[in-house]
A tleap script that builds the chain and sets N, CA, C and O, in Angstrom:
source leaprc.protein.ff14SB
mol = sequence {
  NMET THR THR ALA GLN SER VAL GLY VAL GLY
  VAL LEU ILE GLY TRP LEU LEU ILE LEU THR
  GLY MET VAL SER TYR ASN ARG PHE VAL ARG
  GLN ARG ASN LEU VAL ALA GLU SER TRP ARG
  GLN ILE ASP VAL GLU LEU VAL ARG ARG HIE
  ASP LEU VAL PRO GLY LEU VAL ALA THR VAL
  GLN GLY TYR ALA THR HIE GLU ARG ALA LEU
  PHE GLU MET VAL GLU THR GLY ALA HIE PRO
  LYS ASP ILE ALA GLN ALA HIE GLY PHE GLU
  ALA MET SER ALA ASP ALA LEU GLY ALA ALA
  LEU ASP GLY VAL ILE ALA ALA HIE PRO ASP
  GLU TRP ALA ARG PHE ARG GLU GLY ASP ASP
  LYS ALA ARG GLY LYS LEU MET GLY PHE PHE
  VAL GLY CGLN
}
set mol.1.N position { -36.016 23.234 -48.186 }
set mol.1.CA position { -35.552 23.510 -48.497 }
set mol.1.C position { -34.626 23.232 -49.696 }
set mol.1.O position { -35.105 22.390 -50.455 }
set mol.2.N position { -33.413 23.723 -50.072 }
set mol.2.CA position { -32.543 23.350 -51.013 }
set mol.2.C position { -31.186 22.907 -50.636 }
set mol.2.O position { -30.898 22.975 -49.441 }
set mol.3.N position { -30.242 22.430 -51.535 }
set mol.3.CA position { -29.258 21.755 -51.667 }
set mol.3.C position { -28.277 23.018 -50.873 }
set mol.3.O position { -27.670 22.934 -49.806 }
set mol.4.N position { -28.389 24.240 -51.870 }
set mol.4.CA position { -27.333 25.515 -51.362 }
set mol.4.C position { -27.609 25.742 -49.816 }
set mol.4.O position { -26.725 25.770 -48.960 }
set mol.5.N position { -29.360 25.946 -49.521 }
set mol.5.CA position { -29.636 26.290 -48.005 }
set mol.5.C position { -28.858 25.387 -47.418 }
set mol.5.O position { -27.848 25.801 -46.849 }
set mol.6.N position { -29.122 24.101 -47.425 }
set mol.6.CA position { -28.729 23.128 -46.461 }
set mol.6.C position { -26.857 23.166 -46.132 }
set mol.6.O position { -26.299 22.969 -45.052 }
set mol.7.N position { -26.384 23.407 -47.135 }
set mol.7.CA position { -25.053 23.298 -46.787 }
set mol.7.C position { -24.384 25.271 -46.516 }
set mol.7.O position { -23.269 25.666 -46.177 }
set mol.8.N position { -25.554 25.995 -46.829 }
set mol.8.CA position { -25.197 27.199 -45.714 }
set mol.8.C position { -25.081 27.183 -44.448 }
set mol.8.O position { -24.217 27.730 -43.762 }
set mol.9.N position { -26.358 26.264 -43.982 }
set mol.9.CA position { -26.595 26.022 -42.685 }
set mol.9.C position { -25.332 24.892 -42.150 }
set mol.9.O position { -24.584 24.938 -41.174 }
set mol.10.N position { -25.426 24.254 -42.854 }
set mol.10.CA position { -24.126 22.996 -42.432 }
set mol.10.C position { -22.718 23.778 -41.886 }
set mol.10.O position { -22.053 23.488 -40.891 }
set mol.11.N position { -22.450 25.051 -43.038 }
set mol.11.CA position { -21.397 25.835 -43.057 }
set mol.11.C position { -21.375 26.563 -41.393 }
set mol.11.O position { -20.515 26.481 -40.516 }
set mol.12.N position { -22.622 27.236 -41.418 }
set mol.12.CA position { -23.036 28.023 -40.643 }
set mol.12.C position { -22.670 27.643 -38.972 }
set mol.12.O position { -22.115 28.299 -38.091 }
set mol.13.N position { -23.104 26.629 -38.994 }
set mol.13.CA position { -23.135 25.399 -37.771 }
set mol.13.C position { -21.608 25.181 -37.414 }
set mol.13.O position { -20.954 25.461 -36.410 }
set mol.14.N position { -21.277 24.555 -38.654 }
set mol.14.CA position { -19.632 24.285 -38.627 }
set mol.14.C position { -18.629 25.689 -38.026 }
set mol.14.O position { -17.625 25.518 -37.334 }
set mol.15.N position { -19.158 27.090 -38.467 }
set mol.15.CA position { -18.542 28.048 -38.046 }
set mol.15.C position { -18.495 28.148 -36.550 }
set mol.15.O position { -17.508 28.355 -35.844 }
set mol.16.N position { -19.962 27.930 -36.135 }
set mol.16.CA position { -19.900 27.985 -34.497 }
set mol.16.C position { -19.263 27.400 -33.753 }
set mol.16.O position { -18.599 27.523 -32.724 }
set mol.17.N position { -19.731 26.409 -34.785 }
set mol.17.CA position { -19.081 25.182 -33.945 }
set mol.17.C position { -17.214 25.537 -33.062 }
set mol.17.O position { -16.636 25.425 -31.981 }
set mol.18.N position { -16.969 26.054 -34.657 }
set mol.18.CA position { -15.163 26.727 -34.491 }
set mol.18.C position { -14.911 28.001 -33.378 }
set mol.18.O position { -14.039 28.343 -32.579 }
set mol.19.N position { -16.233 28.473 -33.845 }
set mol.19.CA position { -15.673 29.705 -32.728 }
set mol.19.C position { -16.316 29.755 -31.428 }
set mol.19.O position { -16.218 30.703 -30.650 }
set mol.20.N position { -17.319 28.141 -31.123 }
set mol.20.CA position { -17.051 28.057 -29.978 }
set mol.20.C position { -16.183 27.199 -29.267 }
set mol.20.O position { -16.176 27.125 -28.039 }
set mol.21.N position { -15.535 26.624 -29.935 }
set mol.21.CA position { -14.151 26.004 -29.745 }
set mol.21.C position { -12.991 26.821 -28.982 }
set mol.21.O position { -12.405 26.639 -27.914 }
set mol.22.N position { -12.916 27.752 -29.938 }
set mol.22.CA position { -12.194 28.669 -29.547 }
set mol.22.C position { -12.024 29.885 -28.566 }
set mol.22.O position { -11.123 30.645 -28.213 }
set mol.23.N position { -13.497 29.651 -28.283 }
set mol.23.CA position { -13.646 30.914 -26.873 }
set mol.23.C position { -13.695 29.507 -25.808 }
set mol.23.O position { -13.263 29.802 -24.694 }
set mol.24.N position { -13.924 28.745 -25.873 }
set mol.24.CA position { -14.099 27.793 -24.686 }
set mol.24.C position { -12.417 27.196 -24.782 }
set mol.24.O position { -12.208 26.485 -23.800 }
set mol.25.N position { -11.335 27.285 -25.582 }
set mol.25.CA position { -9.974 27.144 -25.233 }
set mol.25.C position { -9.251 28.370 -24.884 }
set mol.25.O position { -8.227 28.192 -24.226 }
set mol.26.N position { -9.605 29.746 -25.225 }
set mol.26.CA position { -9.276 30.736 -24.751 }
set mol.26.C position { -9.190 30.643 -23.466 }
set mol.26.O position { -8.153 30.615 -22.803 }
set mol.27.N position { -11.233 30.551 -22.769 }
set mol.27.CA position { -11.179 30.539 -21.523 }
set mol.27.C position { -10.840 29.486 -20.720 }
set mol.27.O position { -11.081 29.667 -19.526 }
set mol.28.N position { -10.424 28.591 -20.980 }
set mol.28.CA position { -9.699 27.532 -20.595 }
set mol.28.C position { -8.076 27.749 -20.462 }
set mol.28.O position { -7.456 27.407 -19.455 }
set mol.29.N position { -7.458 28.376 -21.635 }
set mol.29.CA position { -6.033 29.210 -20.642 }
set mol.29.C position { -5.982 29.837 -19.993 }
set mol.29.O position { -5.277 29.688 -18.994 }
set mol.30.N position { -6.846 31.073 -20.263 }
set mol.30.CA position { -7.143 32.139 -19.244 }
set mol.30.C position { -7.258 31.810 -17.582 }
set mol.30.O position { -6.977 32.558 -16.645 }
set mol.31.N position { -7.703 30.607 -17.561 }
set mol.31.CA position { -8.044 29.918 -16.119 }
set mol.31.C position { -7.455 29.393 -15.743 }
set mol.31.O position { -7.367 29.340 -14.517 }
set mol.32.N position { -6.474 28.483 -16.755 }
set mol.32.CA position { -5.159 27.807 -16.073 }
set mol.32.C position { -4.069 28.810 -15.771 }
set mol.32.O position { -3.314 28.738 -14.801 }
set mol.33.N position { -4.062 29.766 -16.708 }
set mol.33.CA position { -2.956 31.161 -16.229 }
set mol.33.C position { -3.294 31.701 -14.507 }
set mol.33.O position { -2.478 32.011 -13.639 }
set mol.34.N position { -4.359 31.674 -14.460 }
set mol.34.CA position { -4.701 32.440 -13.273 }
set mol.34.C position { -4.782 31.817 -11.878 }
set mol.34.O position { -4.689 32.389 -10.792 }
set mol.35.N position { -5.051 30.010 -12.247 }
set mol.35.CA position { -4.745 29.175 -11.244 }
set mol.35.C position { -2.955 28.943 -10.793 }
set mol.35.O position { -2.473 28.506 -9.748 }
set mol.36.N position { -2.302 29.423 -12.020 }
set mol.36.CA position { -1.027 29.868 -12.153 }
set mol.36.C position { -0.577 30.429 -11.105 }
set mol.36.O position { -0.118 30.011 -10.041 }
set mol.37.N position { -0.774 31.458 -11.559 }
set mol.37.CA position { -0.372 32.548 -11.040 }
set mol.37.C position { -0.752 32.886 -9.264 }
set mol.37.O position { -0.232 33.695 -8.496 }
set mol.38.N position { -2.137 31.649 -8.997 }
set mol.38.CA position { -2.934 31.725 -7.426 }
set mol.38.C position { -1.662 31.336 -6.822 }
set mol.38.O position { -1.263 31.920 -5.814 }
set mol.39.N position { -0.765 30.061 -7.555 }
set mol.39.CA position { -0.320 29.545 -6.624 }
set mol.39.C position { 1.503 29.958 -6.755 }
set mol.39.O position { 2.335 29.568 -5.936 }
set mol.40.N position { 1.701 30.505 -7.532 }
set mol.40.CA position { 3.190 31.912 -7.159 }
set mol.40.C position { 2.737 32.604 -6.573 }
set mol.40.O position { 3.616 33.226 -5.977 }
set mol.41.N position { 1.405 33.082 -6.224 }
set mol.41.CA position { 1.483 33.895 -4.902 }
set mol.41.C position { 1.460 33.610 -3.759 }
set mol.41.O position { 1.899 34.221 -2.784 }
set mol.42.N position { 0.773 32.354 -3.867 }
set mol.42.CA position { 0.919 31.526 -2.364 }
set mol.42.C position { 2.376 30.992 -2.110 }
set mol.42.O position { 2.644 30.867 -0.915 }
set mol.43.N position { 3.447 30.626 -3.064 }
set mol.43.CA position { 4.881 30.721 -2.916 }
set mol.43.C position { 5.496 32.088 -2.417 }
set mol.43.O position { 6.476 32.110 -1.673 }
set mol.44.N position { 5.081 32.831 -2.714 }
set mol.44.CA position { 5.579 34.443 -2.285 }
set mol.44.C position { 5.128 34.334 -0.825 }
set mol.44.O position { 6.167 34.377 -0.167 }
set mol.45.N position { 4.334 34.244 -0.201 }
set mol.45.CA position { 3.543 34.240 0.668 }
set mol.45.C position { 4.109 33.605 1.740 }
set mol.45.O position { 4.373 34.089 2.841 }
set mol.46.N position { 4.306 32.286 1.274 }
set mol.46.CA position { 4.932 31.539 2.428 }
set mol.46.C position { 6.487 31.724 2.651 }
set mol.46.O position { 7.104 31.500 3.692 }
set mol.47.N position { 7.019 32.211 1.361 }
set mol.47.CA position { 8.194 32.514 1.814 }
set mol.47.C position { 8.677 33.938 2.604 }
set mol.47.O position { 9.691 34.183 3.259 }
set mol.48.N position { 7.796 34.558 2.340 }
set mol.48.CA position { 8.101 36.065 3.388 }
set mol.48.C position { 6.822 35.693 4.775 }
set mol.48.O position { 6.544 36.617 5.538 }
set mol.49.N position { 6.160 34.346 4.961 }
set mol.49.CA position { 6.003 34.363 6.275 }
set mol.49.C position { 7.121 33.441 6.528 }
set mol.49.O position { 7.314 33.831 7.680 }
set mol.50.N position { 7.998 32.540 6.367 }
set mol.50.CA position { 9.407 31.814 6.883 }
set mol.50.C position { 10.222 33.036 7.017 }
set mol.50.O position { 10.843 33.012 8.080 }
set mol.51.N position { 10.516 34.464 6.074 }
set mol.51.CA position { 11.437 35.412 6.367 }
set mol.51.C position { 11.408 35.736 7.550 }
set mol.51.O position { 12.420 35.853 8.241 }
set mol.52.N position { 9.611 36.028 8.156 }
set mol.52.CA position { 9.433 36.156 9.702 }
set mol.52.C position { 9.522 35.680 10.986 }
set mol.52.O position { 9.437 36.142 12.124 }
set mol.53.N position { 9.797 34.192 10.254 }
set mol.53.CA position { 9.951 33.397 11.575 }
set mol.53.C position { 11.071 33.668 12.230 }
set mol.53.O position { 10.458 33.657 13.298 }
set mol.54.N position { 12.019 33.871 12.517 }
set mol.54.CA position { 12.865 34.161 13.124 }
set mol.54.C position { 13.140 35.412 13.992 }
set mol.54.O position { 13.879 35.427 14.976 }
set mol.55.N position { 12.478 36.413 13.516 }
set mol.55.CA position { 11.696 37.644 14.466 }
set mol.55.C position { 10.857 37.106 15.295 }
set mol.55.O position { 11.293 37.197 16.443 }
set mol.56.N position { 9.894 36.609 15.239 }
set mol.56.CA position { 8.833 36.241 16.087 }
set mol.56.C position { 9.533 35.465 17.036 }
set mol.56.O position { 9.348 35.594 18.246 }
set mol.57.N position { 10.377 34.614 16.509 }
set mol.57.CA position { 11.066 33.440 18.065 }
set mol.57.C position { 12.171 34.325 18.887 }
set mol.57.O position { 12.429 34.068 20.062 }
set mol.58.N position { 12.898 35.550 18.060 }
set mol.58.CA position { 13.424 36.458 19.130 }
set mol.58.C position { 12.138 37.052 19.951 }
set mol.58.O position { 11.995 36.509 21.046 }
set mol.59.N position { 11.479 37.743 19.735 }
set mol.59.CA position { 10.425 38.325 20.235 }
set mol.59.C position { 10.435 37.221 21.396 }
set mol.59.O position { 11.093 37.127 22.432 }
set mol.60.N position { 9.384 36.374 20.778 }
set mol.60.CA position { 9.213 35.448 22.054 }
set mol.60.C position { 10.069 35.004 23.422 }
set mol.60.O position { 9.719 34.850 24.592 }
set mol.61.N position { 11.436 34.860 22.689 }
set mol.61.CA position { 12.357 34.483 23.432 }
set mol.61.C position { 12.711 35.981 24.990 }
set mol.61.O position { 12.977 35.889 26.188 }
set mol.62.N position { 12.543 36.945 24.203 }
set mol.62.CA position { 12.501 37.975 24.827 }
set mol.62.C position { 11.508 38.013 25.637 }
set mol.62.O position { 12.050 38.107 26.738 }
set mol.63.N position { 10.488 38.001 25.779 }
set mol.63.CA position { 9.307 38.375 26.491 }
set mol.63.C position { 9.304 36.677 27.626 }
set mol.63.O position { 9.018 36.687 28.823 }
set mol.64.N position { 9.590 35.744 27.040 }
set mol.64.CA position { 10.227 34.892 27.697 }
set mol.64.C position { 10.970 35.012 29.057 }
set mol.64.O position { 10.805 34.699 30.236 }
set mol.65.N position { 11.930 35.671 28.215 }
set mol.65.CA position { 13.328 35.962 29.421 }
set mol.65.C position { 12.931 36.918 30.714 }
set mol.65.O position { 13.366 36.818 31.861 }
set mol.66.N position { 11.954 37.898 30.177 }
set mol.66.CA position { 11.318 39.124 30.756 }
set mol.66.C position { 10.708 38.166 32.033 }
set mol.66.O position { 11.172 38.100 33.171 }
set mol.67.N position { 9.436 37.392 31.446 }
set mol.67.CA position { 8.674 36.666 32.512 }
set mol.67.C position { 9.429 36.034 33.471 }
set mol.67.O position { 9.301 36.262 34.674 }
set mol.68.N position { 10.271 35.188 32.964 }
set mol.68.CA position { 11.008 34.306 33.598 }
set mol.68.C position { 11.624 35.138 34.808 }
set mol.68.O position { 11.586 34.795 35.989 }
set mol.69.N position { 12.313 36.529 34.190 }
set mol.69.CA position { 12.885 36.779 35.618 }
set mol.69.C position { 11.519 37.426 36.329 }
set mol.69.O position { 11.590 37.325 37.554 }
set mol.70.N position { 10.657 37.875 36.001 }
set mol.70.CA position { 9.208 38.510 36.876 }
set mol.70.C position { 8.539 37.349 37.855 }
set mol.70.O position { 8.173 37.541 39.015 }
set mol.71.N position { 8.473 36.259 37.216 }
set mol.71.CA position { 8.345 34.917 38.416 }
set mol.71.C position { 9.370 34.700 39.218 }
set mol.71.O position { 9.066 34.546 40.401 }
set mol.72.N position { 10.423 34.644 38.961 }
set mol.72.CA position { 11.541 34.149 39.974 }
set mol.72.C position { 11.344 35.585 40.854 }
set mol.72.O position { 11.500 35.223 42.020 }
set mol.73.N position { 11.054 37.156 40.852 }
set mol.73.CA position { 11.039 37.999 41.465 }
set mol.73.C position { 9.433 37.480 42.384 }
set mol.73.O position { 9.612 37.437 43.601 }
set mol.74.N position { 8.276 37.184 42.017 }
set mol.74.CA position { 7.472 36.589 42.694 }
set mol.74.C position { 7.670 35.627 43.121 }
set mol.74.O position { 7.787 35.730 44.342 }
set mol.75.N position { 7.773 34.758 42.813 }
set mol.75.CA position { 8.221 33.464 43.654 }
set mol.75.C position { 8.899 33.850 45.248 }
set mol.75.O position { 8.211 33.589 46.235 }
set mol.76.N position { 10.009 34.359 45.389 }
set mol.76.CA position { 11.016 34.939 46.256 }
set mol.76.C position { 9.754 34.578 47.853 }
set mol.76.O position { 9.824 33.919 48.890 }
set mol.77.N position { 8.414 35.748 46.975 }
set mol.77.CA position { 7.648 35.954 48.424 }
set mol.77.C position { 8.024 37.578 49.219 }
set mol.77.O position { 7.569 37.907 50.314 }
set mol.78.N position { 8.733 38.235 48.563 }
set mol.78.CA position { 8.923 39.696 49.026 }
set mol.78.C position { 7.635 40.461 48.389 }
set mol.78.O position { 6.961 40.179 47.397 }
set mol.79.N position { 7.539 41.527 49.317 }
set mol.79.CA position { 6.221 42.487 49.158 }
set mol.79.C position { 6.704 43.032 47.730 }
set mol.79.O position { 7.863 42.955 47.324 }
set mol.80.N position { 5.732 43.540 47.104 }
set mol.80.CA position { 5.555 43.925 45.711 }
set mol.80.C position { 6.622 45.404 45.619 }
set mol.80.O position { 7.184 45.794 44.596 }
set mol.81.N position { 6.691 46.047 46.985 }
set mol.81.CA position { 6.972 47.373 47.302 }
set mol.81.C position { 8.586 47.007 47.133 }
set mol.81.O position { 9.286 47.396 46.198 }
set mol.82.N position { 9.113 46.006 48.462 }
set mol.82.CA position { 10.775 45.522 47.963 }
set mol.82.C position { 11.374 45.111 47.166 }
set mol.82.O position { 12.602 45.051 47.126 }
set mol.83.N position { 10.368 44.637 46.127 }
set mol.83.CA position { 11.253 44.187 44.683 }
set mol.83.C position { 11.688 45.196 44.173 }
set mol.83.O position { 12.860 45.354 43.833 }
set mol.84.N position { 10.368 46.382 44.006 }
set mol.84.CA position { 10.596 47.273 42.726 }
set mol.84.C position { 11.801 48.378 43.578 }
set mol.84.O position { 12.582 49.138 43.006 }
set mol.85.N position { 11.673 48.206 44.912 }
set mol.85.CA position { 13.139 48.940 45.641 }
set mol.85.C position { 14.443 48.320 45.211 }
set mol.85.O position { 15.439 48.909 44.793 }
set mol.86.N position { 14.243 46.894 45.404 }
set mol.86.CA position { 15.423 46.081 45.046 }
set mol.86.C position { 16.028 46.352 43.466 }
set mol.86.O position { 17.210 46.139 43.195 }
set mol.87.N position { 15.224 46.760 42.656 }
set mol.87.CA position { 15.323 47.158 41.431 }
set mol.87.C position { 15.301 48.536 40.849 }
set mol.87.O position { 15.297 48.854 39.660 }
set mol.88.N position { 15.290 49.278 41.897 }
set mol.88.CA position { 15.872 50.577 41.810 }
set mol.88.C position { 14.449 51.600 41.552 }
set mol.88.O position { 14.606 52.709 41.041 }
set mol.89.N position { 13.388 51.224 41.863 }
set mol.89.CA position { 12.132 51.705 41.631 }
set mol.89.C position { 11.712 52.046 42.785 }
set mol.89.O position { 11.827 51.396 43.824 }
set mol.90.N position { 10.987 53.536 42.573 }
set mol.90.CA position { 10.685 54.279 43.926 }
set mol.90.C position { 8.791 54.459 43.402 }
set mol.90.O position { 8.278 54.728 42.316 }
set mol.91.N position { 8.204 54.157 44.768 }
set mol.91.CA position { 6.685 54.106 44.304 }
set mol.91.C position { 6.628 55.824 44.394 }
set mol.91.O position { 7.546 56.623 44.576 }
set mol.92.N position { 5.214 56.037 44.195 }
set mol.92.CA position { 5.301 57.299 44.117 }
set mol.92.C position { 3.703 57.843 44.773 }
set mol.92.O position { 2.906 57.411 43.940 }
set mol.93.N position { 2.996 58.492 45.736 }
set mol.93.CA position { 1.692 58.617 45.886 }
set mol.93.C position { 0.815 59.236 45.365 }
set mol.93.O position { 1.240 60.261 44.832 }
set mol.94.N position { -0.177 59.092 45.275 }
set mol.94.CA position { -1.168 59.581 44.331 }
set mol.94.C position { -1.446 60.767 44.233 }
set mol.94.O position { -2.045 61.256 43.275 }
set mol.95.N position { -0.841 61.676 45.706 }
set mol.95.CA position { -0.925 63.200 45.059 }
set mol.95.C position { 0.045 63.625 44.628 }
set mol.95.O position { -0.064 64.658 43.968 }
set mol.96.N position { 1.207 63.111 44.782 }
set mol.96.CA position { 2.612 63.423 43.809 }
set mol.96.C position { 2.244 63.231 42.456 }
set mol.96.O position { 2.504 64.077 41.600 }
set mol.97.N position { 1.510 61.914 42.147 }
set mol.97.CA position { 1.647 61.826 41.056 }
set mol.97.C position { 0.393 62.583 39.867 }
set mol.97.O position { 0.388 62.730 38.645 }
set mol.98.N position { -0.586 62.931 40.978 }
set mol.98.CA position { -1.833 64.033 40.345 }
set mol.98.C position { -1.024 65.627 40.356 }
set mol.98.O position { -1.260 66.404 39.430 }
set mol.99.N position { -0.138 65.989 41.395 }
set mol.99.CA position { 0.724 67.184 40.994 }
set mol.99.C position { 1.375 66.890 39.844 }
set mol.99.O position { 1.301 67.745 38.962 }
set mol.100.N position { 2.009 65.882 39.615 }
set mol.100.CA position { 2.851 65.729 38.373 }
set mol.100.C position { 1.825 65.884 36.634 }
set mol.100.O position { 2.081 66.429 35.560 }
set mol.101.N position { 1.144 65.423 36.936 }
set mol.101.CA position { 0.242 65.513 35.589 }
set mol.101.C position { -0.346 66.826 35.585 }
set mol.101.O position { -0.285 67.442 34.520 }
set mol.102.N position { -0.918 67.387 36.595 }
set mol.102.CA position { -1.533 68.486 36.659 }
set mol.102.C position { -0.211 70.194 36.190 }
set mol.102.O position { -0.445 71.300 35.703 }
set mol.103.N position { 1.261 69.409 36.753 }
set mol.103.CA position { 1.779 70.455 35.923 }
set mol.103.C position { 2.328 70.324 34.450 }
set mol.103.O position { 2.715 71.309 33.821 }
set mol.104.N position { 2.335 68.888 33.880 }
set mol.104.CA position { 2.472 68.819 32.628 }
set mol.104.C position { 1.340 69.338 31.694 }
set mol.104.O position { 1.549 69.826 30.583 }
set mol.105.N position { -0.237 69.133 32.434 }
set mol.105.CA position { -1.037 69.834 31.373 }
set mol.105.C position { -0.794 71.022 31.481 }
set mol.105.O position { -0.705 71.600 30.398 }
set mol.106.N position { -0.606 71.804 32.613 }
set mol.106.CA position { -0.503 73.485 32.945 }
set mol.106.C position { 0.514 73.927 31.915 }
set mol.106.O position { 0.322 74.891 31.173 }
set mol.107.N position { 1.901 72.976 31.901 }
set mol.107.CA position { 2.676 73.777 30.690 }
set mol.107.C position { 3.009 73.029 29.126 }
set mol.107.O position { 3.968 72.837 28.379 }
set mol.108.N position { 1.473 72.749 29.196 }
set mol.108.CA position { 1.260 72.307 27.438 }
set mol.108.C position { -0.386 72.156 27.207 }
set mol.108.O position { -0.987 71.114 26.945 }
set mol.109.N position { -1.028 73.692 27.406 }
set mol.109.CA position { -2.397 73.638 27.491 }
set mol.109.C position { -3.310 73.679 25.691 }
set mol.109.O position { -4.472 73.703 25.284 }
set mol.110.N position { -1.548 73.664 24.938 }
set mol.110.CA position { -2.478 73.247 23.410 }
set mol.110.C position { -2.398 71.670 23.380 }
set mol.110.O position { -3.417 71.017 23.158 }
set mol.111.N position { -1.245 71.096 23.592 }
set mol.111.CA position { -1.650 69.609 23.412 }
set mol.111.C position { -2.506 69.103 24.203 }
set mol.111.O position { -2.910 67.983 23.892 }
set mol.112.N position { -3.029 69.702 25.393 }
set mol.112.CA position { -4.069 68.985 26.140 }
set mol.112.C position { -5.250 69.545 25.672 }
set mol.112.O position { -6.164 68.815 26.057 }
set mol.113.N position { -5.749 70.622 24.934 }
set mol.113.CA position { -6.714 70.825 24.380 }
set mol.113.C position { -7.071 69.858 22.753 }
set mol.113.O position { -8.119 69.419 22.279 }
set mol.114.N position { -5.956 69.840 22.387 }
set mol.114.CA position { -5.443 68.934 21.161 }
set mol.114.C position { -6.110 67.349 21.278 }
set mol.114.O position { -6.912 66.770 20.546 }
set mol.115.N position { -5.436 66.933 22.485 }
set mol.115.CA position { -5.868 65.894 23.288 }
set mol.115.C position { -7.241 65.678 23.667 }
set mol.115.O position { -7.588 64.499 23.603 }
set mol.116.N position { -8.281 66.657 24.117 }
set mol.116.CA position { -9.111 66.106 24.682 }
set mol.116.C position { -9.963 66.620 23.478 }
set mol.116.O position { -11.159 66.462 23.722 }
set mol.117.N position { -9.727 67.195 22.232 }
set mol.117.CA position { -10.766 67.422 21.435 }
set mol.117.C position { -10.466 66.518 19.886 }
set mol.117.O position { -11.172 66.557 18.879 }
set mol.118.N position { -8.981 65.599 20.133 }
set mol.118.CA position { -9.017 64.749 19.427 }
set mol.118.C position { -9.738 63.484 19.001 }
set mol.118.O position { -10.608 62.973 19.707 }
set mol.119.N position { -9.411 63.058 17.991 }
set mol.119.CA position { -10.082 61.635 17.774 }
set mol.119.C position { -9.220 60.496 18.003 }
set mol.119.O position { -8.091 60.964 18.155 }
set mol.120.N position { -9.192 59.521 18.080 }
set mol.120.CA position { -8.175 58.295 18.700 }
set mol.120.C position { -6.653 57.976 18.098 }
set mol.120.O position { -5.717 57.371 18.620 }
set mol.121.N position { -6.739 58.450 17.139 }
set mol.121.CA position { -5.422 58.228 16.466 }
set mol.121.C position { -4.689 59.187 16.890 }
set mol.121.O position { -3.545 58.896 17.241 }
set mol.122.N position { -5.196 60.770 16.989 }
set mol.122.CA position { -4.860 62.033 16.925 }
set mol.122.C position { -4.292 62.083 18.809 }
set mol.122.O position { -3.341 62.785 19.153 }
set mol.123.N position { -5.108 61.192 19.828 }
set mol.123.CA position { -4.697 61.056 21.065 }
set mol.123.C position { -3.703 60.150 20.971 }
set mol.123.O position { -2.684 60.640 21.458 }
set mol.124.N position { -3.524 59.042 20.565 }
set mol.124.CA position { -2.339 58.325 20.970 }
set mol.124.C position { -1.183 58.693 20.616 }
set mol.124.O position { -0.219 57.974 20.876 }
set mol.125.N position { -1.056 59.710 20.050 }
set mol.125.CA position { 0.463 60.361 19.463 }
set mol.125.C position { 0.499 61.612 20.615 }
set mol.125.O position { 1.461 61.936 21.312 }
set mol.126.N position { -0.536 62.066 20.593 }
set mol.126.CA position { -0.743 62.590 21.855 }
set mol.126.C position { -0.333 62.194 23.277 }
set mol.126.O position { 0.321 62.883 24.060 }
set mol.127.N position { -0.860 60.889 23.490 }
set mol.127.CA position { -0.082 59.988 24.322 }
set mol.127.C position { 1.157 59.708 24.656 }
set mol.127.O position { 1.541 59.297 25.751 }
set mol.128.N position { 1.754 59.915 23.766 }
set mol.128.CA position { 2.750 59.084 23.480 }
set mol.128.C position { 3.758 61.033 24.094 }
set mol.128.O position { 4.881 61.085 24.596 }
set mol.129.N position { 3.064 61.966 23.867 }
set mol.129.CA position { 3.714 62.766 23.907 }
set mol.129.C position { 4.028 63.613 25.204 }
set mol.129.O position { 4.866 64.350 25.722 }
set mol.130.N position { 2.454 62.850 25.431 }
set mol.130.CA position { 2.845 63.142 27.484 }
set mol.130.C position { 3.061 62.225 28.180 }
set mol.130.O position { 3.033 62.567 29.363 }
set mol.131.N position { 3.289 61.106 28.019 }
set mol.131.CA position { 3.963 60.355 28.503 }
set mol.131.C position { 5.339 60.586 28.791 }
set mol.131.O position { 5.947 60.332 29.831 }
set mol.132.N position { 5.896 61.280 27.363 }
set mol.132.CA position { 7.327 61.560 27.233 }
set mol.132.C position { 8.102 62.726 27.693 }
set mol.132.O position { 9.291 62.997 27.525 }
set mol.133.N position { 6.662 63.690 28.642 }
set mol.133.CA position { 6.935 64.654 29.581 }
set mol.133.C position { 7.051 64.149 30.577 }
set mol.133.O position { 7.302 64.816 31.581 }
savepdb mol mol.pdb
quit
């Protein structure tokens, strides 16, 4: 191997080392930026969840109030029918309920057919329609 060839191989190896160093540096910078962006996304998610906490607390307090009232009613030992009547509810016989349902179905045959043939999402929407009737 001549001196010129040795110098050429040395220059080639030097350029390969420089190129490898540049590629590695760029990869490290890209990974550092990816990690920084991931931490920013975590901060955004934590702030979003922090903003949701008051609504969750209010919902739980509402349920707790409802359940407290329900337990107080049950605690009296009264018959459920008496408790319902005390709050203005009236019991309906199964025959009366069946007649009411038959009346709603007869009044809305197209919706009933869509309910029977529909998928779960359509049934959910139609269920809301029938409950409103």
